[in-house]
N, C-alpha and C positions, 0 to 999 in steps of 0.2 A: 231400343237401345235408349240409356240415358245418360249423359255425360255430366258429372259435377267438375267443375274446375275451378281451383283456388289460387289465385295469384298471390304466392307466398310474400313476395315484396311490398304486397298492399296489407296483408291481414296481419294485423295487430290485437290480439287479444287482451294485452296487457292496459290496453287504452279504450276499450270498448266494454258493453255490458253483456256480452257473448248474446246478443240477439240473434244470431244465426240458429242458436240452440234454445235459447228461450222463446222463440216464436215459431217452432218447427212443429208442426202437427203430428209427426210420427214420435217426435221427442215426448210429447204429451201424452202419447197414448201407451209409450212403452219405452221406459229411461235407457240411454244411452245407446240406443239402437241404429241411431241414423248419425248424428253429428257428435263428433270428438275433438275435444280443445285440448292441445298441449302448447307447445310452442308456436303453432299455427294450428287454424281449424282443420278437420277431416271429415269430408262426408262420403256415409257408405252407398255407393249407387245400386247396389241391391235392394236397399230399402225405402230410399229414397223415391216418394210420387210423384217428383216434376212440378211441385205447384210454386217454385221459385219465391216462395215467403222469405228465405233465408237471404235469397240475392237482394230483395226487395229493401230488407231491414240493415242490410250490412252497412254501417256509415260509413266505410272505405271503399265500397265498390269492389271488393275484393272475389268475389262468388260469381260465377255463371252456372246456372242450370241449363241445359240444351237437351230436348227431346228429338231422338232422330229415329222415326218410326218405320224407316225404309231398310236399316241397317242393323247389324247386330253386332255384339262383342267379338264375335268370330272373324270379322272383316278388318279388325284393327291390324295396320301393316306395322305401327311403331307406336309406343308411347312412353313419355318421359315420366314413368311412374303413376303411382293414385293421384288422383285429382289433378292430374296435369295434360299438356297438350297431346292430343291424340291423331296420327295421319292414317287414312283411309284411302286404300289403293296406291298402285306405283306405275309410272308409265312405263312403258318398253321401248329401250332406245332402239333405233334401225341401224341397220350397217351401213356405212356410206352415206348419210345423209345427217342434216343437222335438226336437232331437236331441240325446241324452244319451252320453255315452262313461264306461263303467266298468271298473274293473280296478286292479290294483296300481300301487304308486308304480314308476317306471322301467320301463314297460312300453310306454311310447311315445305315451300320449294326448295330451299337448301336443305332441310331434312333429307328430302328425296334424292338431292345432289350428292349427299355424303354416303347415302345408303347403295346409290349405284355405283359411285366412286370407289366403294369397298372400303370409307373412311369409316363407318358405323354399320352395324349388324342390325337388321329388322329384329326387334323382341316379340311382336304380335302382340302386345297388353300383358305379356307374361313375364316374370321378375328372371326365369331362368330356362329360355328358348332352348330347343334341342333341335338336332338336325333332321330330327323326323318332324318336328314343327314347322322346319322351312319347306320342307319336300311336298308336305300336306299342303301347306298355305299356297304355294305357288304352283302347285301339280297340275297340268294341262293347260297352263298358260305359257304365252311365249316369252316371259319374260325369264322362265326358268332357264333357257337356252342360253340367255344372256349372263346370267350370273354362273352357270357352268363352264361358258369361255372366258369369264372375268381372272380367275386363276392364271391362264396364261397370255394373257394380255397386260401390255404398259399402259400404266394409266397417269395422264397431266392432269394436274388440278389448280385452278387459278380461284382462290377462296373469295368471298365477297368482302371481308373485312380486310383491306389492305393497309389499315392504319397500324397494325402489329409490325408492319415491316419497317417502320419509322425508328430506326436504331442506329449506331454509331458506325456500322458496317458499310463500307463502301460498294456502290452497286455494281461495280465490274467483278468483286469478289462473291457476292451472292449468285450473280448469273454464272460465273466458273463452276458454282458447285453443281449446277445443274447442266451444262453443256460443253460442247467445244468452243473455244477462244475465236475461231475463224464464225464457225455460225452466229454467235455472239454478236461480232462486230457486223455481221450482213444484217442481222434481223433489228439491230439498234438504229442502223441507217436507214433502214426500210420503214421504222415506225418515228423516225426523227428525233431519237433521243441519245444518238452518239457522243455528244458534246457531254453529257452530264454521267456518264458511265464512271467518271473519277471522283463523281461527288458524293457525300454522305447521305442514306437513303434517309435520315432525317430532315436534310435540306431541300428535299426535292419538290415540288408542287404536286398538287393532287393528282393530275394529269400526267405528270411526268412519273409518278410513283405507280398508277395504274399501269402504265406501258411496259415499265420495269416488270410487273408481277404477269404482266401477260408474256412477255419474253421468257422468264423464268419457268414457265408452263408451256411455252411452244418450243423451246430449245431441245427440248427431251425427244427423241425419235419414238414417240408412243402409238398405241392403238388407239386410244380414247382420249379424247380430251372433253374436259370441263370447264367452264369459263363463267363464275359466278356473278353477275353485275359488272360487265367488263367496260361498259360505256361510262359510268360515275365520273365526274371532274372533267367529262370533254367536250369539246365544242363540238357542233355539228358536223364540220369539215373532217376531224379526227375520228368521229363515230363511224363515218362512210370509209376512212381509211381502215380504221379497226375493224369492221365488218368486213370488208374487201379481203382483209388479211387473214381473219378467221376461216373465210370461203376456201380461199386458197390453201392454207395450213390443211385445213379439213379434208381437202379432197383425197377421196377413196379411204377416208377414216370416220368414225364415229363420233357426234360430238353434240354436245349437250350445253344449251346457254339458259341462263336467267338474266332477263332483262326488263325494265318498265320503259324503257322507248318503245311504244309500239310500233310506230311510223319504221324504226330501225329493227325491231324484230321481226316484222313482217318481210321486211326486205333481207333479213340476214339468214331466216330458217326455211327449212323445208315442209317441215309438220311442226305442230303447237301442242302441248298440254295443258288445258287449264285447271288452275287450282281455286277451288272454292270452299266457304264453309264459314266459321266464325273466326276471325282472327285471335291468336292466343289460346283458343278452345280445340279447336277441330279443324282439320283440313281434308280434303277429298281431291282426287287427281282425277281428270276427265281422261279418257281414250285420245291419243294422238290423232288430230286432225289436219289436214293441208293447212296451211299458215292462214292464206286469205279467209278459208270459213271459220277457222278459230277465233280471230279477231273478229270477225263480223259476229259470230255468236258471242263474244263477251260483250261486244259493245250493244246487242239486243238484248243481253240479257238473259238469254233462254238457249239452253244446250240440248238440242234436238235428241241426239243418241241416248243420252240420259234422261231426258224428259223432265229436267231441273231448271227451275227459274232461279238463277243468283242474283238478280237485281230487279225491284220493282216497275222501274221504267227503262226504256233502251235510251240508248244517247244518240242523236243525229246529226251529222255535219251539214245535212241539207237547210242551210238557213240564208237568208239574203246578207251582205256585209254593206255596213254604209257607205256610202261614196267619202272619198277621203275630204271632200270640200264641204259636204253637208252639215245641217245645224249651222249656229252663229258662232262665229270667230270670238274666241274670249281673251286670246293673249297672243303674242309672238316673243322670239327670241332672237337677238342678233348674232352675226357669224360672231364667232369667238375662237380664241386659243388657250390650250393649257399645255405649261410646260411643268415637267416634274426634275427634281435633283438627278433622278437616274438616268434623264437624257431622252426619255419619252416627251414625245409632242402629239397633241391631238390638236386638229383644226375642225371645228364644227361649221356647217353651211347654217344660214337663218332657217328659220322655221315658224311655223304657225300651228298655234292648237285651238281646235273646233270641238264645240261640246258635242255629246254623247258619240265619241269616238276611241277606238283603243288603238294603241301605237304600238307595234310590236318591235323591239330593237336586236338586230341580228348581228353576227359577225365572230370573229376568233375570239380565241381567250388572250388577254393581254394587248386589246386593241382600245381600251378607255370606254367601253360602255357603261361601266359601274361610274367611272369619272364622270362621263357626260350627265348621267342621272343625277348624280352628287351636285354638279353644277347647275342643275336645274331646279334641285331641292334648296339652292343657295348656301350651300355649305362649302365651297371651293371659291377662291378667287380665279376669276378668268382675264384674258386681255383682248380689250374691245378697241380697236384702233389705236393701240398702244395705252390705252388707259387699262389699270388693274383696278378691279371690284366685282363684288359679289353681284350675280344676277336677282333681280327681282321680279318675278313674273306678274307681282300684283294679285296673286292667287293665293286661295288657302290650300295648302299642300299637305297630303299624307303621305309618307313615305315609309315604306318596307326595305332596310338594307339587305344587301346579300350575306351579310356575317351578322350573325344573330347573338348577342351575348346572353347567358344564360344564367350567370352568377347572381342569382335573385333567389332569396326564399319568401317571396310573396306567392302566396296560394293563386291558382287559376282563376278559382272562384270570385276571390275578390277582386280580379282584374274585371272578370265578366260584369260583375257589379258595378263597378266604377266607370267603366268603360261603356256601359248600356248597349253592350253586344246583342243585337236582335235575336229572339228564338230561332228565326228562320236561318240566320247565320250560325248560331250554335249547331244546330241541326246538321247544316252541311258540311260544317268540319268537325263533327263528332267533338265537340268541347264537352259535352256532359260527363264522358267518361273521364276526363282530365281534371274535373273540378277540385280533387281534394287533394291533388298534387302540388307539389312547389315548382315554381318555373325550375329551379336548378335541378330538378329531379326527371324533367320531361326529356324524351329521347329527340334525335334531331328532326325525325319527322312529326312528332307531336309538337316542338315548338315551332315548327314552319307552319303548321295547321293553324295554331293560336295566332303567330304573328301577322298571316296574311286576313285571318279574323278580323284581328284590331284594326288592321290598315283601312279595310273596306267599309269598316262600321263607324269610322270617323267622320264628322260633316265634313268636308273639302270641296273644292272644284277640282283638282288634280291629284291624281293618285299614282305614283311612281312605286312600281312592284319590281324588286330585282331577285332573278331566279326563284321564283316560286314552286319550281319542279324538284328543287334540291332536297333529298332524302324523301320525296314522296312517292308513292307506290302507283300504279296506273290508275286505280280507282280514286285516289285522292288527287291525282294530278288533273283529272278529268274533271271532278267534283270542284276543285280550286277554281279550274278555267271557267265552267259553267256560273260559278258564283260571282267573279269577276265581271265576266259579261254581263248576268242579270243585273248586277249592281249600276253598271254604267248605263244599260238599257233605261232600267227603272227610274233612275234620278236625273238622266240626260247628262251624265258626268264623263269624264276623260280619264284615260288610264295610259301610261306608258308602261309595257311590260318586258322586262330583260329576261330572255331563256335560251336554252339551246334545243329543247323539247320541240320541234318542229311541228308537231300534231297539235301541242297544247296551243303554240302560236298560231297553227291554222285554224283552230277551234276559236280562239278569243280575238284577235286581232282585225281592223277592218284596213288599216294602212300598214307601212314598213319605214323603219329608217336604217338602213343599211350603213355598215361600219368597213371600211376597206383600208387595208396598207399593211404593214410588216410588226407581228407583235413585238411590243418592249421597245420598238424603235419610234414609227410614226403612223399615224393613221387618219383617217378622214372620215366624218361623220357626215352622210349626205342629208341633203332635207327631206322631210317625209313624201311618201310617193303611196301611189296607190297599190293596194294589197300583190296582185298578180304581179305588177312589174317589178316590186320590190324583191318578191320571192325569186322572180326569174332571173334577177339578178345574182342572187345568192346562188342559184343551182347551176347558173353558166358556168360560175367560176369553181363549183364542185364537179363540173360535166355530168350531171345528174337531170333525170327528167321525173315530173310528177304527172300523175293522172288521177280522175277522181273515180273511186269504186261506185260501181253502178247500184249496189246494195244498201252500203252505208253511207254514201256521200263523203267518207272519209279520203284523204290523200295517200296513194301509195307510190312509192319508188318504183319505178319500171327497172327491171332486170337490165345491166348495163349490154347493149348491144341487141337486145330484143328487137322485134318488128317494131313495136310500138315508139321504143326509146330513139330508134334511126329515125322514124317518120317524124317524130315531135322536133327532133333536131334539126333535120332537113328544112321543117318549116320554121325554125326558130321560135317553137311554142314550147318553152321549158316548164310549164305547168299548166293543165287544164283543169280547173275547178269551178 
């Protein structure tokens, strides 16, 4: 089986010399038998020989030629037209369990969700599929019974893209279209958004809007629930709260969850199906595996049941963390205060910075983590013993802000050359595929990858990186964490990382700064402390415990009330890593 995928938004026949057609060996032998160019290029997959010359010659990187020797065209579950993305396989949901989908962006997870939710019909790669095609394709499989029962089931669906909800509509009015008033009030209080029910949807924060979307899906008395990326924009405490809520709501019901936070996905689900392939070109869904086994297989990069390697190298969490005070002290900051017109006050304890150290910054949304980092960067005035001034750490600082501006028509390639981003970093963040794009054309994830790469490529003593996991999929998050960690070890530098993904923080951080207090009112930034102590402080406030997985070394959340959970709490041992 051979796939020829053309990215229509990149293909610009009016601006090139039609290199795909000009250099194609099939075209040289037989005119117009392989490449056809109109408004965009088209490639005949039956005559294509898989040489990939067209892909290499294309000046806009618009073509992908993929050879799939172990599968054929009859195994396509869904395809978005000729020379477009193809999905192979479809995981079968199990009754009264929570099934998770794990994989990169653009690999078919949301497509599978829409098909299983009845929002989209599988076409099996055909223009006009029939009922017979449907029966023949799924004949003898477990999933046929699921589809047969779907017509008698009530479906609740929380979409991935919640930005579409940002309208003039009042939150309460939206929810009352979905369920009863009493149930809405109950769920809003349970999720902590009862005070914003009378606000316009467009004025809600990302976390508030996410919760409203979850309530809209949950308030329906449904048989099957779909939650596509329900934890985006939420801090770790809220992720645990939403996970517990979904577990409770899903009791005795079938639930499917797509999520990029590996730690929480493992905690939330019973089974996980891994999606792998080539983003934007094709995706394949594995059979559902118990959550622990699935996550470990994903980190290992090898799916035993499918006999497929999805990554060249495995990802291990079994490494030694640097002691908090190891290395040479390079600077310190004094205790300071920050006060804002909104009334929010942040008190920061004094701290010291040592070389070859990564400091994770943890806390709820709205407790001043970003403001603290901006103060260290010298962007904000602080109060030190009643004197107002900007901090000067006497260090060369590289800062990646939380919110990234993309109104820029400069090309990625020009930035790579000008800022001398090393080849190793280009490969780690897959920037090669973005070179022909303008900054303004990048997606959220693409822009995030570029900005992290720019930040760690600069010559500096201190790197301040705010929310590097935002918009990134699992693979990209782990690659980013590894690249940051490698840079600090390689150059003996120091980094502060603000993030809500505990797995990323566990991978990269040697020590922790905890932020405690009341969001939007007042908070305290504690001095840096040893990793286990810092994580334990956070976990105790959340009433959860972590243990180390024996196979991969990754942290896992103990099920609440389990033997391990009770034993660790009895010993005041909130984390074992």
